[in-house]
C-alpha positions in Angstrom: 10.4 2.5 17.0 7.7 5.2 17.1 6.3 6.3 20.4 3.0 4.8 21.5 -0.2 6.8 21.3 -1.4 8.5 24.4 -3.8 6.8 26.8 -7.5 7.3 26.4 -10.6 7.0 28.6 -12.0 3.6 29.3 -14.4 2.1 26.6 -17.4 2.7 28.8 -16.3 6.2 29.9 -19.0 8.8 29.2 -16.5 11.4 28.0 -15.2 9.1 25.2 -18.7 8.2 24.2 -19.6 11.9 24.1 -16.5 12.6 22.0 -17.4 10.0 19.4 -21.0 11.4 19.2 -19.7 14.9 18.8 -17.3 14.0 16.0 -20.0 12.0 14.2 -22.4 14.9 14.4 -20.0 17.6 13.2 -21.4 18.9 9.9 -18.5 17.9 7.6 -18.2 14.4 9.2 -21.9 13.8 9.1 -21.9 14.6 5.4 -19.1 12.2 4.8 -20.8 9.4 6.7 -23.9 9.9 4.7 -21.9 9.7 1.5 -21.1 6.1 2.2 -24.7 5.0 1.7 -25.2 7.3 -1.3 -22.1 5.9 -3.0 -22.9 2.2 -2.3 -23.3 1.3 -6.0 -20.1 3.1 -7.0 -18.1 1.4 -4.3 -19.4 -2.0 -5.4 -18.6 -1.3 -9.1 -15.1 -0.3 -8.1 -14.7 -3.5 -6.1 -15.8 -5.5 -9.1 -13.2 -3.7 -11.3 -10.3 -4.2 -8.9 -11.1 -7.9 -8.3 -11.0 -8.5 -12.0 -7.3 -7.4 -12.0 -5.5 -10.7 -11.1 -3.2 -10.4 -8.0 -2.0 -13.7 -6.7 0.7 -13.5 -4.1 4.0 -12.5 -5.7 2.2 -11.2 -8.8 0.4 -8.1 -7.4 2.0 -5.5 -9.7 -0.9 -5.0 -12.1 -3.4 -4.5 -9.3 -1.0 -2.2 -7.5 -0.8 -0.1 -10.6 -4.6 0.0 -10.9 -4.9 1.0 -7.2 -2.2 3.6 -7.7 -4.1 5.2 -10.6 -7.3 5.4 -8.4 -5.5 7.2 -5.6 -3.9 9.7 -8.1 -7.3 10.3 -9.7 -8.5 11.3 -6.2 -5.7 13.9 -5.9 -3.5 11.8 -3.5 0.3 11.9 -3.7 0.9 8.3 -4.4 3.7 5.9 -5.4 4.7 2.2 -5.4 7.6 1.6 -2.9 10.5 -0.8 -3.3 8.5 -3.5 -1.5 5.7 -3.3 -4.1 3.3 -1.5 -1.8 1.1 1.4 -2.9 1.7 4.4 -0.6 -0.8 7.3 -0.9 -0.9 10.5 1.1 -4.3 12.3 0.9 -2.5 15.5 1.8 1.1 16.2 1.0 3.3 15.5 4.0 6.6 13.8 3.9 7.5 14.1 7.5 4.9 12.2 9.6 4.2 10.9 12.1 1.4 8.9 10.5 -1.6 6.7 11.2 -1.7 4.0 8.5 -4.9 2.6 7.0 -4.0 -0.5 5.1 -5.4 -3.4 3.1 -3.5 -6.2 1.3 -3.5 -6.5 -2.5 -2.9 -10.2 -3.0 -5.3 -13.1 -3.2 -4.9 -16.9 -2.6 -6.7 -17.8 -5.8 -6.7 -15.7 -9.0 -9.4 -15.3 -11.7 -8.4 -16.9 -15.0 -10.5 -14.3 -16.9 -12.6 -11.3 -16.0 -15.9 -13.3 -16.4 -14.8 -15.5 -13.4 -15.5 -12.5 -11.2 -19.2 -11.7 -11.6 -22.0 -9.7 -10.0 -25.6 -10.5 -9.4 -28.5 -8.0 -10.0 -28.7 -7.5 -6.2 -25.0 -6.5 -6.0 -23.6 -9.8 -4.7 -20.1 -10.5 -6.0 -18.7 -13.9 -6.8 -15.1 -15.0 -7.6 -11.6 -15.2 -6.2 -10.7 -12.5 -3.7 -14.0 -10.6 -3.8 -14.2 -10.8 0.0 -10.6 -11.3 1.0 -9.4 -8.7 0.2 -11.6 -7.0 -2.3 -13.7 -5.7 0.5 -10.7 -4.1 2.3 -9.3 -2.5 -0.9 -12.7 -1.1 -1.8 -13.0 0.4 1.6 -9.6 1.9 1.4 -10.7 3.8 -1.8 -14.1 4.7 -0.3 -12.4 6.4 2.6 -10.0 8.2 0.3 -13.0 9.6 -1.7 -14.6 11.3 1.3 -11.4 12.9 2.6 -11.8 16.0 0.3 -15.3 16.5 1.8 -13.9 17.1 5.3 -13.2 20.8 5.2 -11.4 22.0 8.2 -9.7 18.7 8.9 -6.6 19.2 6.6 -4.3 19.3 9.6 -5.4 15.9 10.7 -5.1 14.3 7.3 -1.5 15.4 7.0 -1.0 12.5 9.4 -2.8 9.9 7.4 -1.2 7.4 4.9 -3.0 4.8 2.9 -1.2 1.6 2.2 -2.2 -1.2 -0.3 0.4 -3.8 0.5 1.7 -7.0 -1.1 2.5 -10.5 0.3 -0.1 -11.1 3.0 -1.4 -14.4 1.7 0.1 -17.9 1.5 3.9 -17.9 1.2 4.1 -14.1 0.9 5.1 -14.3 4.6 3.8 -10.7 5.1 6.6 -9.4 2.9 4.8 -6.1 2.2 4.2 -5.3 5.8 7.7 -6.4 6.8 9.2 -4.0 4.3 7.0 -1.2 5.4 7.7 -1.6 9.1 11.4 -2.6 8.9 12.9 -0.9 5.8 10.7 1.9 4.6 11.3 5.5 5.6 7.6 6.1 5.5 6.9 3.0 7.7 9.4 4.2 10.3 7.1 7.2 10.9 3.9 5.2 11.3 2.7 5.1 14.9 -0.5 3.1 14.5 -2.0 0.7 12.0 -5.7 0.3 11.2 -5.8 -2.8 8.9 -8.7 -3.8 6.8 -9.0 -7.5 6.0 -12.2 -9.0 4.7 -15.8 -7.7 5.3 -17.3 -8.8 8.6 -17.4 -6.3 11.4 -18.0 -8.8 14.2 -14.4 -9.1 15.2 -11.4 -7.0 16.2 -8.1 -8.8 15.8 -5.9 -7.5 18.6 -3.7 -10.6 19.1 -1.3 -11.8 16.4 -1.4 -15.6 15.8 2.2 -16.8 15.3 2.9 -19.4 12.7 5.7 -21.3 11.0 5.6 -23.0 7.6 7.8 -25.7 6.3 8.6 -27.5 3.0 9.5 -31.1 3.7 11.2 -32.9 0.7 12.2 -36.6 0.8 14.4 -38.0 -1.9 15.5 -41.5 -3.0 17.0 -43.3 -5.9 13.7 -44.0 -7.7 13.2 -46.9 -10.1 10.8 -49.3 -11.7 7.8 -50.5 -9.7 8.5 -54.2 -10.5 12.1 -54.7 -11.3 13.3 -52.3 -8.5 10.6 -53.3 -6.0 12.0 -53.0 -2.5 14.0 -49.8 -3.0 13.3 -47.1 -0.4 10.3 -45.1 -1.5 10.1 -41.3 -0.7 6.3 -41.3 -1.0 5.9 -44.1 1.5 8.3 -42.3 3.9 6.4 -39.0 3.5 3.1 -40.7 4.0 4.3 -42.3 7.2 5.8 -39.0 8.5 2.5 -37.2 7.9 0.5 -40.1 9.6 2.8 -40.1 12.6 2.6 -36.3 13.0 -1.2 -36.3 12.5 -1.7 -38.9 15.2 -0.5 -36.5 17.8 -3.3 -34.7 19.6 -3.1 -30.9 19.5 -5.2 -28.6 21.6 -7.2 -27.3 18.7 -9.9 -25.9 20.9 -8.0 -25.8 24.2 -5.5 -23.4 25.6 -3.2 -22.5 24.0 -5.1 -23.2 20.8 -2.9 -24.7 18.1 -3.3 -26.1 14.6 -1.5 -27.7 11.7 -2.4 -28.3 8.0 -0.6 -30.3 5.3 -1.9 -28.1 2.4 0.2 -29.5 -0.5 1.5 -33.0 -1.3 3.6 -33.7 -4.4 5.6 -36.5 -5.8 6.2 -39.2 -8.4 6.0 -39.2 -12.2 4.0 -42.3 -13.1 2.0 -45.1 -11.5 4.6 -47.7 -12.3 7.7 -45.8 -11.2 9.1 -45.6 -7.7 9.4 -41.9 -7.2 12.7 -40.1 -6.6 11.1 -37.3 -4.7 8.1 -36.6 -2.5 7.2 -33.2 -1.0 4.7 -31.6 1.3 4.1 -28.1 2.7 2.8 -27.7 6.2 1.4 -24.7 8.1 1.7 -24.8 12.0 0.0 -22.2 14.2 -0.3 -21.6 17.9 -1.3 -18.9 20.4 1.8 -19.9 22.4 5.3 -19.3 21.1 6.6 -22.2 23.2 3.9 -24.5 21.9 4.7 -23.5 18.3 8.3 -24.5 18.8 7.3 -27.8 20.4 5.0 -28.7 17.4 7.7 -27.6 14.9 10.2 -29.9 16.7 7.7 -32.7 16.6 7.5 -32.4 12.8 11.3 -33.0 12.6 11.1 -36.0 14.9 8.3 -37.6 12.9 10.2 -37.1 9.6 13.4 -38.6 11.1 11.5 -41.7 12.4 9.7 -42.2 9.1 13.1 -42.1 7.3 14.5 -44.7 9.7 11.5 -47.0 9.3 11.6 -46.8 5.5 15.3 -47.3 5.2 15.2 -50.3 7.6 12.6 -52.1 5.5 14.1 -51.3 2.2 16.3 -53.9 0.4 18.2 -51.2 -1.4 18.7 -47.5 -1.7 18.1 -44.9 1.0 15.8 -42.0 1.4 16.9 -38.6 2.8 15.0 -35.6 3.9 15.3 -31.8 3.9 13.1 -29.6 6.0 13.1 -26.0 5.0 11.3 -23.2 6.7 9.4 -21.1 4.1 7.5 -18.8 6.4 7.5 -17.5 9.9 4.9 -15.0 11.3 5.7 -13.5 14.6 3.1 -13.2 17.4 2.2 -10.2 19.5 -0.7 -8.8 21.6 -2.3 -5.4 22.0 -2.8 -4.4 25.7 -6.4 -4.3 26.7 -6.2 -0.6 27.6 -4.5 0.4 24.3 -6.0 3.7 22.9 -6.6 2.2 19.4 -8.6 -0.6 21.0 -10.6 1.7 23.2 -11.4 4.0 20.3 -12.8 1.3 18.0 -14.8 -0.1 20.9 -16.3 3.3 21.6 -17.1 3.7 17.9 -18.8 0.2 17.9 -20.9 1.3 20.8 -21.9 4.4 19.0 -22.9 2.6 15.8 -24.5 -0.4 17.5 -21.9 -2.9 16.2 -21.4 -6.0 18.3 -17.8 -7.1 18.1 -15.4 -9.3 20.0 -11.6 -9.5 20.3 -10.0 -12.4 18.5 -6.6 -13.9 17.6 -5.7 -14.3 14.0 -2.8 -14.2 11.5 -3.0 -10.9 9.6 -0.8 -8.0 8.5 -1.1 -6.8 12.1 1.3 -9.5 13.1 4.3 -7.4 12.1 3.6 -4.1 13.8 2.3 -5.9 16.9 5.5 -8.0 17.1 7.6 -4.8 17.3 5.4 -3.0 19.8 3.4 -0.8 17.5 -0.4 -0.5 18.1 -2.3 -2.3 15.4 -5.7 -3.9 14.9 -7.2 -5.7 12.0 -11.0 -5.3 11.3 -13.5 -6.1 8.7 -14.4 -3.4 6.1 -18.2 -3.8 6.1 -20.6 -5.9 4.2 -21.0 -9.7 4.3 -18.8 -12.4 2.8 -17.8 -16.0 2.9 -15.9 -18.8 1.1 -12.5 -17.0 1.4 -9.6 -18.9 -0.2 -12.0 -21.1 -2.2 -13.5 -21.0 -5.7 -16.9 -20.3 -4.0 -15.9 -16.9 -2.5 -18.6 -14.3 -2.4 -19.3 -10.8 -1.0 -22.6 -8.9 -0.5 -22.5 -5.1 0.1 -25.4 -5.0 2.5 -24.4 -3.1 5.6 -21.1 -2.0 4.1 -21.8 1.6 5.1 -21.6 0.7 8.8 -18.1 -0.7 8.3 -17.0 2.4 6.5 -18.4 4.7 9.2 -16.6 2.6 11.8 -13.3 3.1 9.9 -13.6 6.8 9.4 -14.7 7.6 13.0 -11.9 5.4 14.4 -9.4 7.1 12.1 -10.5 10.6 13.3 -10.0 9.6 16.9 -6.5 8.2 16.2 -5.5 11.2 14.1 -6.8 13.6 16.7 -4.6 11.9 19.3 -1.6 11.8 17.0 -1.8 15.4 15.8 -1.6 16.9 19.3 -3.7 19.9 18.3 -7.4 19.5 18.5 -9.4 21.3 15.8 -12.2 23.4 17.3 -14.9 21.1 15.9 -13.4 18.2 17.9 -13.1 20.0 21.2 -15.2 18.6 24.0 -17.5 20.9 26.0 -16.1 21.5 29.5 -12.4 21.7 30.3 -11.2 21.1 26.7 -8.6 18.5 27.6 -7.4 16.1 24.9 -9.4 13.2 26.2 -12.5 15.1 27.0 -11.9 15.2 30.8 
């Protein structure tokens, strides 16, 4: 495991605030920050192009190849790793250590054709994945475009790696980030993660929401709805199990907050046939690991009781169940005094961005669970309707999100590099944290 970043001044400390201001006003940085507003249309057009490349979970390869080509066109040293992730170094450096800027490639829904992802005259995008995570991927490329403008910062950018990863959504089970953190030689040298997910800048995800996902399948003999009436029915048993589970009251808005969702129900072949199989997939989440285990055990209990009831009332045949875990996202939490958290808060104060800490399930779950500093933030702009056919994104205000990302990166890279370029040195005693 990589060593943690060094401690920083408190969020309200004058020295850290002055450091952010000094960095933002350095000539090369100021020019890069201004470029985000000038390149607004270009960034939106690139986002439209990438969102038209279908990338549902498990089928991200074409979009990965498209993103790879964009990085290479910008002069980055880029490749696709064995996990399917795009890895791009803005400056050649195979040794590390690194700060990673990441955004996931996959989407819950996928466009059936390019016309399904559209743009209004005012720049508003419509279609699957335009917000989650078209916004994050567009920001990844926008940051990469300004790196060459930052003359004198080459030593810092030796320590930066861009990652466009697979498997964040649905049953992907964070596969791309798992591979990066646990198997990749590049990932083993990453010391901090700045993760871009969606557009909105009003939150900083610093706590990883743990979850477990299950596939519940109930089987029986099946038969004719009239001549075989009375046989144990898998659909009836499954419906009863779901009802029994749903009747339990969970602290959805309490502490610890928990939730569940039966997102898929399948079964049967015709209206006049007793089905031989019924199936559901359920997502369970909780801020508490103990509560998560309790709710998961409750699911098993409800399924067992539903089987018993259905078999007792049946005049023939039996139903059986199989519960298979199909996903497990670990939890974790960033300490309140973590440098990465203090840095983004200081940048928010400088830019006038009002944000709050939150708990969510993102790619940050994996690094946080193994003790690596990570936060997930929005990439700028406005969006809504994620995971639905009505998803939308508007680029208004995107430049503030991009400025936030670049300034936070510079603070992290400065800390990681261990050698402060003259332009980043504070007036006064010249200590790494500005005194």
